[in-house]
N, C-alpha and C positions, 0 to 999 in steps of 0.2 A: 496780756493780749484776749482781746473780746472771742466770745466765739463766732462772732460772723468773719472775723481775721485770721482764726486759727482754718477756717471752712476755706476761706477765699484761698490761705498758702496752700494748703493739698492741694487744691483744686491743679493750680498754677505747677508744682511739681509732677502732677500724672499730666497734664500737658505738653511739659516738657519732656518727659519720659519716649510720649507717642512720638512726639515731632523726630528726639534722634533715633526713631527705632525705623523714620522711614527710610525706603532705599533712597542712594543718590546724596545724604548727607553726609558732611562730615564726622560726625559722631558714629554713624552707623559704619562708614567706612573703615574707621577704628577697632569699631568691633567687631569685622571680619576677622576671623583665626589666621593664622599663616597657612600658608599651604605647605603639605610637609613633602619633600622632593626623597627619593630613593634614585643615586647613580648604581646599577647594575652592570656588570660585565660577564657575560659570557663564554666559555667552552676553555677559559684557561689558556689562553696565545699567548705567547714568551713576550710577545709587545706590551702588554697590559700593564709590563711594570714600567713602562713610560705612563700608565694612567695612575699608578702608585705616585709616582713621584709630584705628580698633577695635585692632585686628590694634598698628599700633605703638604705641599706648598701651602695652599688655601686654606688647610686647617678642615677640611672635610672627609667624611667618611663613605663608603661604599657597599658594596656584597657583590664578593666574585662566587660565579656560579663555576665551578671545576667538573670538568670527567676525570673521573680518578685509573681509568685506562691510559688515558696519556699524558699525565703529571711525567716530567724525567725526559719525554720524546723530543726528538726534536723537534723545534717550532714550539713547543708549550712549555708552563711554567715549571719550576722544579720545584723539590718541596721544600728546597731552601726559601727560593721565592714566595712559597706559599707563608711561611714561618714569617717573614717580611712584612708579608699581606697584611696579618693577624695580628701582627706585635706592633701596628701600626693605628687597630683599633680598627679598623675593616674588618667585615664576616666572612666567613669562607662558607658557600653554600652546596650544596648537590645537585648534580645536571644527568645523573645517571653514571655508570661506570663508560660506556663507549660511545655518549650520544648516540642514543639507539630509539629509531621512532616507536613510541609504549603502543598506541592504536592499533588493534589488530594482533597483538602479540602474544604470546599462550601465559597465561596467566603466572606460570612460574617462571616462564625469560623474563617478564614483567619485576615480579619481587625479585631476582636476582639483579637487574641492573639496579631499583632504586636503594635496596636494603644493602646490598654489596659494597654501593655506591659510599652512601652514609658509614656503614662498619667502619668502612678502611680509613676515613678522613676522620672518623673519630678514636680508631687504634692511631693515626698521626699524632692528636694530642686537642684536636679539634674539634667543637661543639656544631653541628650544623645541624640547625631546626630550618630553613630555609631551603624547596626545592626550587628547578627551572623546569619546564616540560622541553626536552627537546625539539627543536619544530615549531615549537607552542602548541603541538599536536596532546592532548588529551580528551577522556571521555571518562565518564563516570565510574566507570573499573577504575581505569588509571591513577583516576582521583582516591579511590579508598587503597588503593595500593601505598599511594602516598602517605593516607595519613597512619598505615597499619605497619609502614616504617617509621615512624616516630617523627617525619615531621609534622610542622604544625601551618606550613603554609604553600603552596607553591603558585608560583606563578605563570601565566600563560603569556602571549603578543598579542600587543592591541586592545580595541575597546574603549579607548581615552581618545578625545575630540570634539569637533563642533559634528553633533547629528548631521547626515548629512548624505549625499551621493556618493563622497567619499570618505564618508565614514559612518554608515547606516546602524544607527542603532547606539550610537555611543555615547556614553557618558561624559561629563566635563572634567570629572575626577572619582578615584576611586575611594569608599567610604574609607571612614577609620576610626573602627574595624570595620574589614572587608564585610558582605553578608556571606562571601562565600570565601574564604581566605584557601582556598584550596585551588580559587582560581581570579588570582587577583591582575585588573588588568593596569595594563602597560598603554601608554604614547606607541605611536609606528616606531619601530627601531633606527637607530641612529647610522646612516650612509652616508656613500658620498655627497651626493645633494643636498644632507640635510645643513640649513645654515642656522647662525645664532639667532636669529629671529625667529625661527620655525620651532627652537628649543624655549626659549623666551616666552612666547605667544603661548604656548600649554599651560603655564604658569598660569598668563595671565586671565586664561580662559576658564582653569578654576577659580580663579580667584572672584571673576564674575559669577560663576554661578554657585557660590558659598563657600570656597574652599574644599578642601579634602587632602586626595593623595597622588601624587602624579610618579610611578617610579618610570626610569628612563632606561633603555636596553643600549650596550655600546659592545661591538665584538673587538673588531681588528682595530688598534690604533695607531696604526701609519700606514703611510701611502710609498714610502720606501720600499715595499717587497712585493707592490702592487695592487689596488685599491679593488676587492672585490665589491660585489653589493653591500656588504656589511662590515666595509672598511670605512674609517674615519680619516680626518688630518687631527695631530693633537692638536694642533693650535685651538682646533674649534673646542676641546672637550677643556683648555686649557682657558678661552674666552669665557664661556660657561661657567665655570670651576670660579673665576674672578668676581663674575657678573650674581651668583648664587650666593656668595661670600659677603659682596656687599647688601644684598637682600636679608640675607639673616641675620646681620647687623644692627640693621633698618627693622628687623622683626617682623615682615610679611611672611619668612620662608624659615623653615625649620629645614636641615637636610639629614637626615636619618638611615640606618641601615633598615633591610627589609625586616631583619630579625626585631629591631628597637619596635618599629612599629607595633609589629604583631605582637608584642611583648610578652610570649608562653612558653615554659619549659619544653623542650621536645621529651619524645618514649625514649624506652630503652634499645641505644642500637642493636641490629643484629645482622646475623646473615641470614639470606633464603636456604633452602634445601636446594645444595649440588646437584647438577645435571650426575649422571650414571655412566647413559649411553655408550659404549664404544666406535657404534655401526656411522656410517655417513646416513644421513636424512636425504631421502628423494636421490638416491644413487645413479638410478637409470633415466634421472632425468623426466620420467614419463609426468611430471606435474608441473605447472608452469603456467606463464602469461607474460605477454610482452615478450620484452627481448630476452628471457631470463627465468630458468627453470626455479620452482620454491626451492628455497631454503640457498641459495645460492645467489654468488654476487661477482662484481667485476674487480680484479685486480692485476698488481702490476706495476713496472717503476718506468722510469728515465723518457725520454724523447719519441713519441709516436704515436701513431693515429690509429684506432683500433674501434670495429663494431663489432654486436655482438647479435646474433640470429639463435634464437629456440623455435626448434621444428619437434612438433607433435609426430608421434608412432604412423605411420604410413605405408599401406602396400609395400609389408614386410621390411620396412625400415625399422627401427628403435629410435624413438625420442632421444634427439640429440642438441647437442650446442656448437656454433659455429663461431671460433674467434678467430676472425681476420684483422691484420694489420695493411693499411693501404697508404701508411708513411712513414718511414721508420729512420731514427738516426741512433737511436741504442735504447738500452732496456728491454723491454717485453710488456706483453699483454698475456694474462691470464681470465678464466673463471677459477672460483673455489669455492668452497662452502663458506657461508657465512659467515663472520668473524664475530661471533656475538659470546655467552657463555655459557652454552649446552642445548638449548633448542635446535639448531643445525650443526652444530659445529661438534666433533667429535670428541671424546675424553680419553686421556692419557695418564701416567706418571710416570716422575721422575724414576730413569732406568728403562722404559718399556722400549723395546723399538716395535714402529708400526709397518705393516706390508700394506703399501697401496697398490690396485690394481687400476687397469681401465682399457677400454677399449678405442682406437682412435684412426683414423682417416688422416691426411696433412701433404702440404705442398713444400714444409719447411721442416726440419730436425725440430723435435719439440723434446720437452723432460719435465719431470715434477717439479715444482716449486713447493716448498714445508714452509710452514708458518708454526711458531707453537704461542700459546696462551700461558703467562705466567697466573700467579696464586691471585694477584689485586687486578688482573684481566686486561692487564697489556698483552696485546698481539705484537711478536718478532718477528723476522726471517731468519728460519733455522738454518738450512740446508737445500739441498738439490740434486735430483738423480743425475747418472749422466745421458746426454744425449741419447736420443736414439732417430735412426732417418725418416724422410718422409716416405710414407707409406699410404699407392695409392687403394688400395682395401681395408676392409676393417684389418684392424690388427690389433693382438693384444699387446698391453706392458706390465709388467710387475716391478717393484721395487722393493726394497726391506731398509726405513733407515736406520740409522746409528741409535743405540740408548739413548733416550731424550737427557738433557743436559736438566740439572736441578732447578726444581722449580718451576717445572714442566705438567700442563694440568688439560691438552687442549693440544689436538692438532688441525689443519686445512690444509688440502693440497691441490692443485689444477697443474694441467699441463700447459704449458707456455707458447707463445707467439713470438719470437725474437727476430725476425725477420720479415720483409714485405713477402706473405702469405698466407696462409688458413690452415687453423687446428677444429679438426670436427672429432668430438668424443661423446663417450655415454660409458654407460655401466662400471661406477667409481664403486669400490669397496676400500672403506679405511678400516681398518682393528689390528689389535695387538698381535705380532708376530709369534709362529708355532715357537716355545722353546728350545731349544737345544738338547738333547738326551743328555747328560750326565755318561761321562764313560764308566764300564763299567769297573768295581773296584778288584784287583787281583783276590785271589782266593786268601783264608788266612793261612797261617802255620808255615807245619815242612814243605809242604805240596807248592804254597803258595813261594817259597825262598827258591825253589827248583825251577818254578815258572819265572819268577826276575831274571834268575841267573841266565837261563836263555834267552829270554828277549837282550839281555846285556851283551853277550854272544853275538848274538843275529847282526845288533847294532854295528860292535866292534869289526865284523866280519866285512860289514856291507861298506863300511867307515875305511878297512885297507883298501878294500876293491877301486873304490873309486881314488883314494890316492894315490894307487898305482897306476890308474886309466894317464890321471891328469899327469902324473912324471914321464908317460911313455909319449902323450898325444897331445902335451899341451902347445905346444909349437903351433901344429894345425888350427889349436882350438881357436887361440888366441889370432891368426888370420882369420881366421872364418868369423869371427867378432866385427873384427875390421870392416868387412866387406858388407854387414848385413846392415839392409836398408833399414834408415830412421824415416819410421812414420810418424807423418804429422797429423792435423787433424785435417776431419772430414771438409769437402769443398761447402761452402753454405751453412758451416756450423756458427751458431752466432757469437760473439764474445762472450767470456766468462763475463758473471755479475761482478762489480766491486766488491772488493772484500770491506770489511768493516762499517755496512751502511745498512741501517736496519729497517729499509727500505727494499733492499737489494740484494740478491744473493750473490753468497763469493762464489768460489768457481764449483763446477757441476759434477758430480758428484761424490762434492764432501763426504769423506768418514762413513760412504754407504758401502749396502752390501749388493753384489752382484744382481744384474737382473738384462731386462730390455726388452725388444721387440723379437717377440718367437716365431716371426712368420706372419704371412697373409691368412686370412681368412677367405672365404666365399663369400660374394657378394648376400647382403639381405640379412646383415646384422647378427649378435650375438645370440 
């Protein structure tokens, strides 16, 4: 071939390559990389076992972000479920111990929520490297905590879509690798109004923008138990999985877990320093905003409608919280220290009895409802005090719990409203009960034997007197017992909580030490 022919051939090759690279040509479309898709499932809801079956049926995998404090509880996945999920090739990721909003929380509490969650998952045999922010809430401090706990990524909520009024500043897809692996963007969360066309459109938008990574967020996968804002029909996931599997076979989509996309090993798992305070935080309810005092939260169970009102101190009256039930079928409503890992909830230990005190006014009987925290951060109903009578004036209440059962690390307690009416309370204290002094030992030696003999003689003499009395007066004693009045429960006292329900206490006064209201005080507060 002549020199002129060689130059002509090279020119035609260059022109062909330039044409192939032009947008809209078949060659350019073929060169577009496949869109990476991640299916993520939040909160460890029990109905996500249906998601596992759908993914397995279509040969797909996903990332399941779980709260270890909920695992094994009613309506949540069990450890056996997590084992099945991981064995099918899916990823188990962290989502904090108790689904806490981390923004604005104390750094030590944030560390416990993130690090302890990961340490527990690791102890259960998983390799958690991916994290999801509860409620999608994060800031630079929370990002730093996630990194320090050994995670390699953290997923937020939103940020992907078509830039416009509905999604201002949104990108068409996340980069691979992301510019900030601790702020991975997603599509809008899947809910009851999401359609298959919506899910497919997110991938089409990403492909039109040159490809990238599109994570999706699912929560509840069943409408049989009542669709909330974050529930969707399993049929939607099944249809989407069918479409994704077809696209993956065609080479236009690849489905990967978040950990597979980031592809970096995590740091060592470790727990954060445990809380040590045994006192209730803000027990006087002096700090607060809106409807609740700082470090306190709503609680209760059953079918009832309750309102909450926090009142700052004023005009000689203490700061207080009023819990009012306006409609009642069963259960109760309460306010109690936040069920957290130690910033608000007082710590305790196995075998320790706890003394609870407060002051209250009420229109209905009330009692302490007590919850306990386990070593992995799960909060369970524990016990309740006896009921005390309604009180029109400020009245103190004191009760000491039985010794804490095994695997107890903290307690939280508040006064309940178990009927239409209200309870206003303040001046809470929670702390270890004073130890009961041991009885004195008998003296040693011969004198000790003499003392012991005298004690035994006295006991035997008393026993003989009792036997004689019963022999002489037994008939009259038995008759008097037959006519004794059988006292029933006080009028208006709510029914006992059903036993065996982790959300509902058993009978009031379960294994408790004596107590009660000691009489009204003068108006004006404690």
